[in-house]
N, C-alpha and C positions, 0 to 999 in steps of 0.2 A: 870353608865348610867344615875342616878339621877342627879347627878352634871353637867354633858356635857349636857344633855338635858336642865336643868335649865339656863345654862348658855347662850346657842345658843338659844333656844327657847326662852327664856325671854328677850332676847336682840332682836330679830328678831320680836317678839309678840308685843314689847312695841313699834318697828317703824312701824309695821302693824296699830296696835290700834291708833297710833298717825294719819297714812295717812288717816284710816277711818275717824277717829273724824276732821280731818282739811279740807277734801273735802265732808263733808258733806254740802247739801244747806245750803247757808247762812253762812258758817263758815269762817274760814281764807283764805284756798285756795279752797273755793268750784269749785268741778268738778263733775257733777252729772255722768259723765260716768267711771272715774274712780271709783268713790265710789260703784256703781252699780256692776261694775267687781269685787271689791274686797269682796263687800257685798255677792254676790253670789259665790265666792269661798268659803268664811268662811261658808257661809247656806249650803253647798254642802258636805264640809268636817266634819264639827262639829259635825253633829248626828249619824255619822258610828261609830259601836261598834268598840274599838280599836282594838280587837280580830279580827274582818273583816280587817279592816284598815290594819293590819300588813300583811295579803295575798295581798289585794287590790295594796298596793304599792311596793310589791316585785320587779317586774320589776325596779323599780325606785332604790330600797334597792342595788339590783345586780348590776346597773351600776354606783353607787357611791362609794360602798367597795367591789364588785366581788362576792358577796356572799349574802345570803338571809337566814343564820344561824350564830349564835355567838352573842358575845356583841355590835360589831360595827354594825351589820346588825340590831339589836334592836333598836341602837340610832338614826338610820335614821327615820324610822317613828313616833318614840315617840318625835324626835323634829319637825317634820312636824305638827302632832297634837298638840303639845304644843303650838307652834308659831300661831296655828289658833286659838285656845281657849283663849290664853294670849291676842292675837289680840282684839278678841270681849270683854274680861272682862276691857282690858285698853281702849278701844272705850266708853263703858257704864261709866265706872267712871269719863273719861273726859267729856263726855256729860253732867254730874251732876254739873259741875263746873259752878258758877254763870256768865252767860253772861256778866253782867256788869263788872266784873273784867276784861274781855277781852276787852269791849269796851275802859274801864279807861287806860289799858294799851295801846290800839293801838291809842288812841286819845292823848296821850303824844309823839306819835313819835315812838315806839317801833317797830322794823320789825317784820313780820308777823311769821317767823320761831322764833324768838327770844321769842315772847309772848308765843307761842306753849311749847317752852321747858324750858323757866325760869319762866313763870307766869301758865300756864295750869295745866302742869304736876305737878309740885311743890304744888298747891293748891288741887289736888286731890292724894297726897303722900299716907296719911293714909289709906285711900278705896283702893290705889294700893297694899298697903303692904299685907291689908288682901287678897286681890285678888291673888297676889302671894304665900301667904300661900296656899290658896286653890289648887293652880296650884300645890305646892311641893306634896301635899297629893295625887293629882292626877296623877302626875308624878311616884310616890311610886307605885301606883295601876297599872300604865301603866308598869311599872319595872317587876313588880310580874306576869302579864300576859305575858311578853316577854320571860318569860320560857320556852314559847310552842313551841320557835324557837331555845331554847338552849343558849337564852339570857344571861345565869348566874344569878347570884344573888338568893334574898330570893325564886322567883318565879319557878325558875329552882330547886333550892334544896328540894323546897317543892313536886315538881313533881317526881325528880330522888328518894328522900328518904322517901316521905310522902305518895304520891298517888302509885306511881309503884310497891313500895317493901310495901306496906300496912300498913304501920307506922304511925299510927294515931298520937303516939306523936311526930315525927319530923314535920308533919301537923302545929300540936298547937305549937309547939316551933316558927315556922314559923311566925303563927298568932301572937303572943303574941310580938315576935320582930318588926313586923310592925304597930301593936296598939303602940307600946312604941315610935317608929318613930314618926309617926304619931302626938302622944298627944306632944312630945317635939317641934316638928315644930308649929304646933297651938299654944303653950304656947309663943313660940317665937315672932312668927307673931302678937299676941295679944297683947304682952307687947310693941314691938316696934310701933305699929301702937298707943296703948293708949300714949306712951310717945311723940310722933309727935303730937297728938291732942290737948295735955296739955300745948304745949309751945304756 
């Protein structure tokens, strides 16, 4: 669940964030209508608690995978939520790029799309890595909550063998595993971002 969500949601979120950045007023592909529509969608979806979002998009999930239960069913809302949140994270990091660099690239004749993906995104790479590290942790959290709809994984294990069978040990083992996964992901993300910044 985590790998598929990060791959699909990560790519879709990068595209969404790039469009949000590029269509902002005064930017490369300034388009107030597109920006306002996408901005509204992100603002509507992002604040919804994931456990509620699971049930809110159940009709969409059923239409895509044919069921609202199981691992595949959990991946759909996880990917949608990850796409929206990553999109906002990407946008915020791209906005922080020095406008002077964009102007310089445009002044030498670089195409706008080329400026976006070969100048702006690379300039924001280290913060983007930290942003994706944050999202990795958030997706692990979402995968745990997906256990409520039989999504499998650690959340399902904690519910079936911990909560429902009153086995505190199973619950704490699950917590320990999640903590280790999160710490490892954060460590790798920090190291990679630091290496890029030092170049």
